[in-house]
C-alpha positions as CSV (number, residue, x, y, z in Angstrom):
1,M,81.9,78.6,55.4
2,S,84.1,76.5,57.8
3,F,86.5,79.4,58.0
4,M,83.6,81.7,59.2
5,I,82.6,79.2,61.9
6,A,86.3,78.9,63.0
7,V,86.6,82.7,63.3
8,I,83.3,83.0,65.3
9,V,84.4,80.2,67.7
10,A,87.8,81.8,68.1
11,I,86.2,85.2,68.9
12,L,83.8,83.6,71.4
13,L,86.6,81.8,73.1
14,F,88.7,85.0,73.2
15,V,85.8,86.9,74.7
16,L,85.2,84.2,77.3
17,F,88.8,84.0,78.4
18,F,89.1,87.8,78.4
19,K,86.0,88.1,80.7
20,I,87.5,85.5,83.1
21,F,90.9,87.2,82.9
22,F,89.4,90.6,83.4
23,K,87.4,89.5,86.5
24,V,90.6,88.0,88.1
25,I,92.7,91.1,87.3
26,F,89.9,93.4,88.6
27,K,89.6,91.4,91.9
28,L,93.4,91.5,92.3
29,F,93.4,95.3,91.6
30,L,90.6,95.9,94.1
31,Y,92.4,93.8,96.8
32,L,95.5,95.9,96.1
33,I,93.6,99.2,96.4
34,I,92.1,98.0,99.7
35,A,95.2,96.2,101.1
36,I,97.9,98.8,100.5
37,P,96.3,101.7,102.5
38,V,95.3,99.2,105.3
39,Y,98.9,98.0,105.4
40,L,100.4,101.5,105.4
41,Y,98.0,102.9,108.1
42,V,97.5,99.9,110.3
43,V,100.4,97.4,110.0
44,K,103.3,99.9,109.7
45,P,102.5,102.0,112.8
46,L,101.9,98.8,114.8
47,W,105.1,97.4,113.5
48,Y,107.0,100.5,114.6
49,K,105.3,100.6,117.9
50,Y,106.0,96.9,118.8
51,S,109.2,96.3,116.9
52,Y,111.3,96.7,120.1
53,L,109.3,93.8,121.7
54,L,110.3,91.5,118.8
55,Q,114.1,92.2,119.0
């Protein structure tokens, strides 16, 4: 009986941690999907355009 309770608690904890972990990973993944094209299409051309001013 105590073994069953331990297993149930372990599964619940695993699911909880997995949900939190998945949310964090999903947010990071979304930020990367948004940030990389923005960086490539906005920052890179501006950097090439104004790099001679920084030298």
